N, C-alpha and C positions, 0 to 999 in steps of 0.2 A: 297632769296625767292621773288617771283614776286609780285609786288604792285597789289591790287585790287582796282578798282575805287570806289568811295565813295557810288555809287547806290548799287553795289553788297554788301559792308560792312554794309549799312543799311539793305538791305534784309536779310542777314545771321545774323546780330548782332555780327559780328566779325572784328578784324582789321588784316590787312596783312595776311590773309589766302586765299589759293586757294582752289577752289573745285576740279579742275583737274590740274595736272602739265601741263604747256604749257603757252601759251600767254594769256594776259587778254582778248583779243578778242575771243580766243577759249572758254575761261571760260564762257564769256558772251553768247555766242552762245549755249554753253551746258546747262546752266541754263534756258535760254529761250526755248530750246527745251524741257526740261523736264516740265516746267510750261505749255507750250503749249499743251503738250500730256495730262497733267492732266486736263486742262480745258475742252479738247474734251471729255475726259472720264466722267467728271462731266455733261457736256451738255447731253451726252446720258443717264446718269443715271437719271438725272432730268426729262427728257422727259418720263422715264417709271416708275418714281415714283407716287403712288397713292396720290392724293392731296384732293380728296374729303373727307371732314369730316365725311360724312354719311356712307363712306365705311369702313367696319371693318378692312380692310387692309390699311388704310390711313397710309402714311409714309413708306409703304414696297415697295420692288421694286422685280418685279417678274423675275424669271429665265426663260430659254427657254421652261421650261415645265409647267410654270405657278404656281411654288411654290414660296412662300414668306419667304425666309430664312433670318434669323437674321444676318448671316455671311455676306450676301451682303450688308445689311444695315450698319454694323459695317465698312466694308471697305469704304463705301460711306462717313460715318461720318469723318473717317480719312482723306480722300482726300479732303473733304469740308473744314476742318479745316486748311489744308496745304494751300489750294487756298485762303481761307477767309483772312489768315495773311500774304499773300504774295503780295507786292506791283505790281509785274509784271502780277499777274493773273487777267483775266477779272472779276473774282468773288471777288476781294479784297474788304473786308467790304460791301458786297453786301447784302442788306437787303432781296432780295429774296432768297438768299442762306440761309441766317440766318433762314427764315420760313422754309425752307427745312429741315435744321438741328433739328429745333424743332419738326417738324413732325416726322422724323426718330428717334429721341430720345425717343418720345412717343410711337412709334411703338415697340421699343425695350422694354420699361418698361411694355407695355401691354402683350408682348409675354413671360414675365417671369413666371415661376411656383411660387406657394407659397414658395419654397424653394430658389428662386432667380435665377434659372437656365433656360436656354433656350433649344429648341429642334434643333436637325438636322434632318429635316423633313424626309430624305430619310432612316434614320436608328435609331438614337439615341434620346431620349427622357427624359426631366428633366435631362439634361446631364451636370454635372460640367466641364468636358474637352473641350466640345463645347462651354460652357460659356466662358471658358478661351480663346479659339481662337477669339471669338467676342471681349472679353474685351481687347486683344491686339491692336485692332484697335481704340476701343472706349476710352481706357485710353490714348492712344497716342494723340488723339484729345483734351482730357481734359488737358493733360500736355501742349499742345501748347496754349490752353486758359489760363492756369495758369501763363505760362510764359509771355503772354500779359497782365496779370491782367484783363481778361476779365470775370467778374463775371456772366454776363449774359449768355454766352455759357457754362461755368461751372456749373451754376445751372441747365441747361438742361440736362447735362450729369450725374450729381451726383446721382439722384435716382437710375438709372440703375446700376451704378458702386458699390454704396454701398450695394445693394441688391445682385448683383453677387458676390461681396466679401463675403458676409455672405454665399452664397451657396457653393462657392469653398473652404472656410475655414472648412466646415464639410464634404462636398461631396467626393465622390470616383472617381475611374478612371478605364479605360478599359485595356490600353495598356502601355508599359514602357514610351514612349515619353509622354504621358499625364501628368505624375508627373512634368515634367519641364514646360510643357505648363501652367499648373495650378500655379506653382511657379512663373513663370515670370508674369503672369497676376496679382497674388497677390502682387508681387513687384511693378508693375506698379500703382495699386490702392493705395498701401500704400505710394508710393511717392507723390501722389496727396491729398489723404485722410488718414493719418496715423492711424493705429490701431494696437494694440499688437497683436490681434488674427491672423492678416495676418502673421506676423513674426513667430508666434508659429507654424501656419500651415506649412509653408515653412521649418522651421527646421525639423518638423516631417517627411516630405518627403526627405529631404537631408540626414537625419539620415541614409537612404537605401544605400547611397553611389551613385555615378555616374556610370551608367552601360556601361562602355566602356572597350574593351577587348584589348589584347596584340597587335592586328593589328590596333588599333584605330577606331574601329566599335562599334557603340552603339548596343543594343541587337537586334534591328529590321533589322539593317544592309540596311537600306532603302536608298541607295545612291541618288536616284532622288527624294526623298520625306521627309521623317521623319528625316534624318541625319540633313538637313538643319534647320528643326524645332528646334531640340535639340540644335544646335550650336547656333542659333538666341536667343533662350531662355536663354541659359547660359550667352550670352553676356548681355543681359537685366538684369539677376539676378546680375551678377557681377558688373555691372554699378549701379544699383539702390540700392543694399544692401551693396555696397563697400566691396565685397568679391572677389578680383582679383584672388583668387586661382581658382575659377570655370572657368576661362579662360583656364586653363590648359587642360581640356578635349576638349574644342573646338578646341585648337591648335593641339592636337593629331589627332583628326578627319580630320582637314584640311590638316594636313601633310600626313595622310594616302590617302585621295582622290587625292593627286598629283600623285599617282601611280595607280589610278583607272580612268584615263582619256585616250581617244582615240585622235588621232591627231587632229580631228575636234572640240574637247572640250566636245564631249559627254562623259557621265560617264558610267562605267561598272555598269550594273543593275543585272548581273547574281547571284550575292550573296544575293540580297534581300530576306527578309521574309515577305514582304509586297506586295501590289497590283502594285508596280512598277517594279516587277520581269520581266525581259526580255523585258522591255519598253525603249523608247527613252528619254533621259533626259539630261539636262546640269547643271552647277553650278550656273544658274541664281537665284535660291531660296537662294544660300548661300550668296547673294550679301552683306547683313549686316553685318555678322560675318567676310567675308573676307576683306571689306573695314575697319571695325574697328580694326580688328587685324593687317591688312597690315600697317595702320598708327601707331598704338600703339607700334608695334614691329619692325617697318621698315622692314618688311619681303617682299623680293623681289619675292618670289614664290607665295605668297598670290596675290601680286600685278599682276602677270602675269595670274594667275587663274582668277582674277577679270576683267582684261581688256577687254576680248570679251563681257561682260555683262553691260557695261556702254556706252551709256547712258539708254540703254533698261530697266534695272532693277532698276534704280536709283529711290528711294523713297523720295520724297520731304519732307514728314513728318518726316522721319529718320533724313533728313539732318538738319532740323530746330530743333529737340529735342536733337540730339547729335552733338554738335558742333565740336568735334574731328574728325568727318568723314570729315570735309572740310579741315583738314591739308594735306600737300602735301604727295603724295605716293611716296615710294621708287621707284628707277629704277626697272623694271621688271627683274627677274632673270629667267634662263631657267628651265622650267619644265622638270623633268626627262623624257627622251624619248629613252633611251638604256638600257634594263634590262630584266631579267628573274626573276620573284618573285613569290615564292610559298605561298599559303595560304591553309595548310592542313586542318585547321578547317572548311574553306568554301568549300573545295573540287574543288578548282580552281588553275591553275597558270596563272599568266599574262605574257605576253611577249609583248614587245614594241621594235621595231627598227625603229626609226624615223617615216615615214608615215605609216608604217606597225604595226599592233596592233592585238592582239589576246587574247581570254580567253579559256583556255583548261579546260574542265569540267571532273573531276576525275571519278565519278561514281555516279549511281543513277540518271542520267540525259541523255536523248536520244540525246540531241544536240551535244555531243562530243566536238565540237569547234565552236566558232564564230570568224571570222576574218575579216580584212579590210585592204584596202590599201586607205588611205584618205577617200574620199566619197564612195568608192566602197566597199560594205558590203555584206559578206557572213554571214547571220544570223545564219546558222546551216548546218551541215552535219550529216544526219541521214540514218539509213536503217532498213529495216525490211523484214521478209520472212513471207510466208503464214503458217508457222509452227504451226498447231493446234490453228490458231487464237489468238496466244500469242507471235508472233515473232518480236515484236519491240526490237531492240538492246538497252538495258539500261545496261551498264556495272555494274557488281556487284564487281569487283575487279580491282584494279588500281595499277600500280608500274612505277617509272622510272628507267630505266636502260640502260646502253650503249648508253646514249644520247637521248634515245627516251621515249615516253609515251606509255604504253601498258595496254590495256584494255581487259577484258574477261567476258563472260556470258555463262552459259550452261543451256539449256532448256531441258525438258523432256515431251514427249506426250505417251499416253498409251490407251488401251481399256479395259473395265471391263467385268469380268465374273459373271455368276449368284451367288448369295448368297447361299451358302451351309449350313449355320447354321441355323437349322429350328427355333430357338427361334426368329429370326427376320422375319419369314414368317407369313403371307403374308406381302409384303411391302407395307407400308401404303404410300399415296401420300405425306404427309408432313414428312416422314422420309427418302426420298430419299437422301438428301444431307447428312444427319447425318450417314447414312449407307455406304457412298461411301468407306470409309477406310476398311470396312469389305469384300470388294470384291477384288478378286485376278485380277492383272494386266497382260495382254498378249499384244503382238504386241507393245512392248515398242519401241519408237523411240527416238532419240537423236539429239540435234542440239548444236553445239559449235561454238560460235562466238569469235573471237578475232580480235583486232585492234590495230593500233600502229600510233602515229604521231611523225614525225620527223622534226625539224627545218632545212631549207636548206639555202643556200646562197640567194636565191631569194624568198622564202617563206615557204611552208610546203609540206610535202609528207605523205600522208595517206594511210595506207595499211588496206584492209578488207579482212576477211576470214570467211566463214560460211560453215561447213561440218558437217557430222554425218547422215543425212537422205538425200539421193539423189533426185534430180528432183522437189526440193520445189522452186517455184518462189520467187524472191528477186528483190527488188527495192531500189536504193540508191538515196536519196533526197538531192540535194545541193540547199538550199533556198537562195534567193537574196533580198537584199532590192529594193523596187519598184523604178521607176523612170530612171533607167539606161537602157542601150542597151545590147543586149545578141545576139551574132552572131553566126552562125554555128549550130543552134539547129532547131529541127523540133516540131512544135506545135503538142500536143496530141489532137485528135478530141474529143469534148464533154468535155474537161478538161480545165477550164479557167486557165490562167498563168502557164500552165504546158507544159513543152517541153522535148523532148527525144534527148540526145547526142548519135547518132548512132556510131560514130568513131571519131578519131581525137581529137582535142581540141577547145574548145569554148572560145571566149573572151566576158568578162563582163566589160563594160565600163561605168563609171559615171563621165561625164566631162573628165578631163585629167588623170583620175585614171583607172588603168587597172588590173583585175584579170584574168589570163588566166589558165584554168584547164582542165583536161582530163588525160588519153584518155578515149573516150567514149566506150560504148558497148550497144547494144539494142537486146535483144532476144525475148522481148515481150513489150506490153505496159500496163501490169497490175500494176498500181501505187497506186491504192486505196485498198491497202492489208488489207484483212480481219483481225480485231483485232489490227491493228496498229493505232498509233496516226494519227489524220487528217492532211491533208496538211497544211503547215503554210501558212499565208497570204503572198502576193508577188509573184514574179516569182520564179518557181522551175524547175530545170534541172534534169532529171532522168537518171540513168544508170541502166540497167535491165538484169537479167540472171538468171540461175537456180543454185541451190547447186548441187555439190561442187563449191563454188564461191570464186575466189581469184582475187583481183585487187588492183593495187597501183596507187592512184590518185595523180597528181602533181598539185600544186597551186602556180603559179609563179606571183609575184607582180610587176607591173611597174608603 
């Protein structure tokens, strides 16, 4: 093990432990970088903090909309404590910072409801779970003060934490992850200000069992958001309550996430049930759970998943509160990068072939497939026809056979005859919808959509078929991530970021990564199909035609 110089040992309160594997010099630089970043953040926060004692928002810090959230102040207190107790920080033992901590603590106490809870001003009021999110940071600050036997700082934070503990020991939640948010917060308060009521409430929530499924996902399947919150909460609870069995669920989730990573470290978000659905995200929020378990288990996969997020996600307060984080990491292992893995419960299949990565969406989703080659990303392949204003292809059936994924949807359109049953005459205006089923249908039209996706040696082959009613305009949208270069396409007048591929192949390039696709077809430029889902953001390349329509598109990754 590499020796750490005496200054770093004094800073971290440890002997012969390294923050990051490598030389002492590299470690010194890393710690200094984290402290410098924290100091800059504190300087900005203090410049925005209200310090006028006559202002009712005194101690608060406004966001970009002018709202004064307790969550912002809680984060400030955690960072302030980390800097205040760190000898390398410009704010070490700084009296001015202590005064700002006092103002922030008083702001939080004033913001509490009679129950002890805080508000999330954009949606939740008198909210125990939002109190938990704030407590995560304030209790971390209190723990650092306790570790330094700093009764002055501890006394500033105690009123808020005790009242918050009372509120969470009685209060309810909204969503599954809130249970573990509240439990972790109660465990943190109990660690500093022990009270049996906190433990009793934690046991009540834990009696429900940890909500993790056979594929290692929590109820919300929020890969870019709430998964990390649950994992981090479970680590806190396991540590503070001396219940190491709680780490098992965090491990299962982190193991599962190894198969939900794209080549550049982005996470698959197509399975989420929360607001991160189809958004871009990474494993940066998992930093605490990843480092804690990478060190504890000497798990090289976790170390590899962690590596891209240090030092950017390093939390100085966590480093000081959990000394085990400073132990050496194992050598990074290879994250799985060659597999096809089905998740029938989530309606997806994951395919990874080195720098090529894809998510195939089984049914109930218009996007069909997302694919990428390194940084070149096809967000979606979709199509819709103008069939009775309901022609978006959203597969209703799915099966895998003969080495390919097959999709199908059947649509029906018709016209209505006069009502012949005199009991319903005259037809009242408010009865129109209710009487629709009483009418005879004529001029019945059908539309049958089929599609298939087959993996090839160089990428994917996508077949599209639409038939049943002839002469219906149809448009295929291939939506790309912005920032790349698209060659061989023609801009559509009046339609921003929309292009026609008339024939042949186009090349979409992002840096050194290329996806070549086609062949094109252009029989019209009607892309804003009535009744279809709106164009996705970013550049979209369109192939157009009329039914009956059959096309095989080749996507080659380079």
